Phi, psi and omega in degrees: 000183199263333221282156173270350191292141185278356183276001183293144173271133177260136180237112185263084181242111180288128181248222190307133175263125183254124183221157178218143183273136177289148180248110175078007181260324183080139182295141173063021174293149185268349181292153183247161179248128180273130176265171184299330181267019178068021177271122183275121181251131182290150174259187182090206181277127180227119177247125180238142178246135180241129171261133171200169179293157181306323183293345180265000187306307183297319180297311181297322178298316181296315179296318181296319177304314181292322178298316179297317179298316182295333185247020185294337179271000184250328182197160176267091190264134172238132179239124179252131176260134177233131180290127176210116178298138183302324180290346180251357185299310185303307184295321179289323180290311182291339177287341181198067185300318185297332179253017181280182181285168174279323183224144182212154174259132177212196179242159184300331181293343180263351188296317183297319179292319178297318179295316180295328181273003178081020183254006182225120177278151175290147177292152187276336182224082184296323181297315179295317180302315180296322183288338187258346187237161175303138181302320181296325180292319178293318179301325184292340180244016181250129181232121181051046177069012177241135185256132191242008178197164178257117178296143177233343175218161174227059187207016186279071179211190183218162186201191184259129166256139177211156180264118186294348176292337187248345186223143174269173178298329180283323181304319190283002175279343184236123177296323179301315180295318180301310183293319181294321179288325175297316179299316181298330180269002182073027183243185183229146162260127186247142177202144183269101180271004176281352183239133175293346178296318179275320181298334178304332186302331181281337181260336192304318182247024182278348185096349175278162188239141172219127180208158176278133179286168183297340179286351179073010184233311185264166183243155166248139184205129178246025184298342181261016177301148177257011180244161177100164183285334176232122181244160179301325178296327177294320180294319176301318179300317179295319180295323176298318180296315179298314183299329182278349182283128181296347178274359179246143170211133174281124183221144169283170186303314184297326181284321181289330176292322175297320179294323177297316183290325182267002175091359181287320183261125182243357175201147181199164176251120178201194182238191186295340181297339179261002187304307186296316183295318181290320179297319179296323183286320187263342178058232183292346180272358181290136176204158178228158178201161173293165183298147181277183171263167177220158183280131179202127177053044179062025178229169169254118180253127178291131177286137177256195179194163166278152176217147180194194187227141170273145186221161174250125179249161179239132178285121181298341182264012176301138178288343179232061190301322182288322175291324178298317178294320179299318179293318179298317178297321181294315178301327186265003184287173186302312182299319182282337171287327174294318178296320178299320178295317181296320185270328186241348181074018184269140184284132182288149169268339177291127187294323178295314180294321182295335182269006179289153182299323182297318180293318181295335181276349183280116181293325180296315180296314181295327179289317180293327177291323177291321178297331181300339178293338177248036185230167173228154173294143178284105176227082189226137175290159189300331183293342180300318191292315179295320180297318183284327176297319178296319178299312180301317179297318178300315183293316183289322182283341183087002182290347180268001187297328182261010179251136182297149181299322179293320179296320179297311184289330175299316180294318179300313182294322178301318180288319180299321185264007179303148185275357180237150177282128182264000000 
């Protein structure tokens, strides 16, 4: 799956070993092979390890097979895939860089920390990278004019999926209408409130501010202000109302997909990673839309979102750093981004791949790109996630019902802006 959320469990289980025999080179020969960009690649035995999420296993295996075939006359390459959730990649890599993978999948929001911690090598051909990818994707992995990862998607955001049997085009503009109509039909609108990634949507376009400080660790947040036409306490009041509606339920991905399949869930907030499963379940009733507005402080506030890019990074301490970079570039090239779209439904950051007819026909891809206009890059210090997860749990369980809205948001902001990582 996709997620930026820090709650993912990482499972480091080495699976299939992919290998190819060198032709005419001989194992451990010292001669090198020159590439077109004058990068000298060692011959002999080369073993590379790739970290990525479980959902990428089949894709990475297919890409690795082709990479080995293309370079069979240059080196005896073995590629090992190890499962690592993207949300856990940074902490696991920086915790043991020397024994980390050669290549890894992560998100753009982790690149600055990885680079600062010595876990991200600079790309070898920044000019080529810029010419082949969306400018915004390149900017997202560039720090002080130096680029530290290869973008592979431009879709790490979320939007609305809905079943047209239950909602009109006008209905889906209002979250209140969506939830009320779901309730009337004995159905559910699903959203994961255990994660600040999704809960941010209620605060994002409210006029309140949340930002990462210059230290790259702590946050600034004014969500608990007592001034202005929309205050954080007002948003808490709206969230309490939504949580109490029988047409709403906070669900993790596996549960909402089960609900979609059994007919319980008729609308939900998720990303392109769920596109195929939902489309198969709903058939001709399948539809997508940008996020709706919701009622708050006698106003309609447009829901916002986080948006970002999935990227491929290279470990600077790789024993085969040039081959690792070659593999990362290969995984991120136009053909393999097209393959990623075909197999995973993910939107390419590569401009050639993004302009293919197949990508343009995908309603999920086009919707997440449209939603990005009401989105911000995820640049948040670590304390945000625990604070928002706790908030979501309070709201869903009803334990916040007897606590004043101002008191709740004061506590959230105190935790978000704390000077230490919790």
